[in-house]
Every structure is written in C-alpha cells, then in structure tokens.
One Martini backbone bead per residue (centre of mass of N, CA, C, O) as a GRO file, in nm:
protein
   95
    1MET     BB    1   1.104  -0.955  -0.861
    2ASP     BB    2   0.877  -0.709  -0.945
    3GLY     BB    3   0.616  -0.457  -0.892
    4VAL     BB    4   0.549  -0.381  -0.610
    5THR     BB    5   0.258  -0.213  -0.474
    6PHE     BB    6   0.210   0.058  -0.247
    7GLU     BB    7  -0.095   0.201  -0.155
    8LEU     BB    8  -0.152   0.527  -0.028
    9PHE     BB    9  -0.430   0.656   0.147
   10SER     BB   10  -0.458   1.004   0.223
   11THR     BB   11  -0.418   1.279   0.462
   12SER     BB   12  -0.301   1.569   0.600
   13PHE     BB   13  -0.488   1.526   0.885
   14CYS     BB   14  -0.350   1.231   0.935
   15GLY     BB   15  -0.186   1.071   1.182
   16ALA     BB   16  -0.187   0.767   1.082
   17CYS     BB   17  -0.042   0.824   0.812
   18ALA     BB   18   0.242   0.864   0.926
   19GLN     BB   19   0.274   0.577   1.038
   20THR     BB   20   0.233   0.433   0.771
   21ARG     BB   21   0.460   0.563   0.614
   22ALA     BB   22   0.688   0.451   0.800
   23SER     BB   23   0.624   0.150   0.739
   24LEU     BB   24   0.662   0.162   0.433
   25ASP     BB   25   0.954   0.264   0.437
   26ARG     BB   26   1.070   0.021   0.582
   27VAL     BB   27   0.988  -0.198   0.375
   28ALA     BB   28   1.129  -0.060   0.127
   29GLY     BB   29   1.415  -0.099   0.267
   30LEU     BB   30   1.392  -0.427   0.275
   31VAL     BB   31   1.225  -0.424  -0.017
   32PRO     BB   32   1.321  -0.350  -0.336
   33ALA     BB   33   1.038  -0.431  -0.490
   34VAL     BB   34   0.916  -0.183  -0.352
   35ARG     BB   35   0.652   0.046  -0.417
   36VAL     BB   36   0.547   0.380  -0.334
   37ALA     BB   37   0.217   0.514  -0.337
   38GLU     BB   38   0.053   0.840  -0.308
   39THR     BB   39  -0.282   0.947  -0.206
   40ASP     BB   40  -0.471   1.232  -0.186
   41VAL     BB   41  -0.807   1.240  -0.137
   42ALA     BB   42  -0.850   1.553  -0.164
   43ALA     BB   43  -0.696   1.579  -0.445
   44ASP     BB   44  -0.814   1.261  -0.539
   45PRO     BB   45  -1.129   1.151  -0.530
   46ASP     BB   46  -1.162   0.967  -0.778
   47ARG     BB   47  -0.949   0.758  -0.709
   48ALA     BB   48  -1.062   0.680  -0.431
   49GLU     BB   49  -1.336   0.586  -0.535
   50ALA     BB   50  -1.228   0.368  -0.739
   51ALA     BB   51  -1.088   0.212  -0.476
   52GLY     BB   52  -1.285   0.225  -0.218
   53ILE     BB   53  -1.240   0.467  -0.026
   54ASP     BB   54  -1.342   0.525   0.344
   55ALA     BB   55  -1.045   0.554   0.468
   56THR     BB   56  -0.785   0.693   0.676
   57PRO     BB   57  -0.576   0.482   0.624
   58THR     BB   58  -0.498   0.311   0.307
   59VAL     BB   59  -0.378  -0.010   0.195
   60ILE     BB   60  -0.260  -0.128  -0.123
   61VAL     BB   61  -0.158  -0.440  -0.254
   62ARG     BB   62   0.033  -0.503  -0.557
   63SER     BB   63   0.113  -0.668  -0.808
   64ALA     BB   64   0.258  -0.663  -1.118
   65THR     BB   65  -0.047  -0.714  -1.241
   66GLY     BB   66  -0.251  -0.550  -1.020
   67GLU     BB   67  -0.319  -0.733  -0.797
   68GLN     BB   68  -0.496  -0.765  -0.516
   69VAL     BB   69  -0.356  -0.885  -0.183
   70PHE     BB   70  -0.405  -0.616  -0.003
   71ARG     BB   71  -0.598  -0.466   0.275
   72ALA     BB   72  -0.586  -0.156   0.479
   73SER     BB   73  -0.740  -0.011   0.754
   74GLY     BB   74  -0.517   0.166   0.883
   75VAL     BB   75  -0.247   0.046   1.075
   76PRO     BB   76  -0.012  -0.139   0.965
   77THR     BB   77   0.214  -0.367   1.004
   78VAL     BB   78   0.515  -0.471   0.912
   79ASP     BB   79   0.440  -0.771   0.897
   80GLN     BB   80   0.195  -0.738   0.709
   81LEU     BB   81   0.359  -0.604   0.477
   82LEU     BB   82   0.557  -0.834   0.429
   83GLN     BB   83   0.345  -1.051   0.365
   84ALA     BB   84   0.225  -0.897   0.122
   85ALA     BB   85   0.486  -0.894  -0.048
   86VAL     BB   86   0.504  -1.197  -0.075
   87LEU     BB   87   0.235  -1.240  -0.217
   88ALA     BB   88   0.300  -1.062  -0.462
   89MET     BB   89   0.555  -1.224  -0.548
   90ASP     BB   90   0.424  -1.502  -0.576
   91GLY     BB   91   0.222  -1.429  -0.793
   92ALA     BB   92   0.443  -1.343  -1.006
   93ALA     BB   93   0.594  -1.628  -1.005
   94THR     BB   94   0.327  -1.800  -1.118
   95ARG     BB   95   0.305  -1.647  -1.418
   0.00000   0.00000   0.00000
C-alpha cells in the first residue's frame, strides 16, 4: 500500500503553513507510504485555482488512484492526517 499523497498548498508569508508543514513531516515520518508535495500558490496560481484553493494552508490527501479522501483548510491535527492516510490506504486496498 503506497502512493498516498498529501498536497500542501501554502504561501511564503503564511505562519499557519509552517505549522501544517511540521504536522505533515511528522505524519510522513510515521507512515512511510505518505509522500508530501507542496505548492506555493503565489508561484503556481493556476494549479491552486484548478484545485479549488481559496485559503492557505490547505491540505488535500489523495489515494494512490488520485482520489481525494480528505481536505482541510487551516492547520489539521496530526490525528486528522493519520486518519486521512488510513482512508487513502484503505481505498487503495479495496481496488
């Protein structure tokens, strides 16, 4: 079970983004199947718009198939992120 992606949409001037980044790093350290990808919305506004981002930080968790299983605007807790990782892995296991 691999291929779980945590997408962080952030900006360089966002203090909450640093907190979110730390939570994502912690989960990635606990769950080897998790990959973290970060997009700076100021540097890539087209990608942010395509993903429907209207606030930073926003985290989208996707299964190996690319299905969105979780979205959070603001700082998600480590527990929420761990639960989202399980959802993403469970979805991949049932396919």
